[in-house]
N, C-alpha and C positions, 0 to 999 in steps of 0.2 A: 577640581581634580576628580576624575572618575576612578573608581576602584575596579580593577580588572582581576579576573581569576584565571587560573590554568589548572589542568588536571595532570596527575602523574601516578603511574602504577608503582607500588612499592610493597614490600613485605615487612611487617613489623611484629615484634614479639608482644604477646599479651600474657598476663598472669593466668594460670590455670590451676594453681594450687600454691601452697606456701613454698616459695623459692623455686617454683616450676613455671615454665612458660613454653609457649609454642608460637611459631611464626604463622601469621595469616596474611593472605594477599588482600590488599585494599587499593582503592583509588582515592588518592588524597586530592582534595580541592583546596588549592592554595591561593591566598591573596597575594597579588603581585606587588612588589615595591620597585621603584626605579633602581636600576643596576648601579648607578653612580652614587646611591645612598647606602649601599650594603655596608661599607666600612663604618659608617656612623651607626647603623642599625645594630650591629653586633656588640656595641659598647654602651655602657652607661655614660651619662654626661660627665661623671668624674673620672672616666678612663678605664674603669674596671670592666672586664668582659661580662656579657650577659650569659646566663646559663642556657643550655640547649632547651631545657623545658620552657623557659621564658620565651625564647625565640620561636619555638615550635607552636606554642599556644597562641602567639600573635599572628602567625601566617597560615596555620592549618585551619581552614574554615569549616570543612566538613569531611566526613569519612563515607565513602560509598563502596558498595560491592563491585567487584570487577564485572566486566561485560558478561552477560549470560547469553543464552541461545537467541534471545530477542534482539541482541545488539545494544541494549540499554543498560545503564547502571541504575542501581536502586539504593536507597539509604541503607546503611549497614546497621546491624544490631548493636555495634559499639559506637560510642561517640568519642569526640576528641579527648575528653578527660580520661576515658578508659585507656586509650592508646598511650597517653603521656604518663601513665603510672610508672613505667620503667624508664630509667635514664637512658638506657640503650635505645629504646624506641624513639625518644625525643632526639637523640643524636642522629638516628637514621632519617627522621623527618627533616631535620635541619640540613643535613648533607644532601638529601634528595632535592629539597627546595633550592639550595644554592646551585646545584648542578643543572637543574631544569629551568632556573629563572631566566625569562627572556631578556636578552641583552640589547634592548631597544633604547 
């Protein structure tokens, strides 16, 4: 089974101080999963739901800067762990992933 990835633009909050955050635009590189396995993916084997942070950490492969004037993306100063510090960022990542997941 080959692993495929897809890209998606999104804006996520990052911490900029104690209890302060700002939204930054990023290009998320996501690992694709078969659409017919999504129901199983969101649950633990015992039937409990997985957290947004767990799910986001599993599918968000890389963070890139949005397209610049050159038309290319470049690695971002932030990494996946930085982005997932806030629960709301993890929720944005998961919802964006599910909305953009190819239904093949």
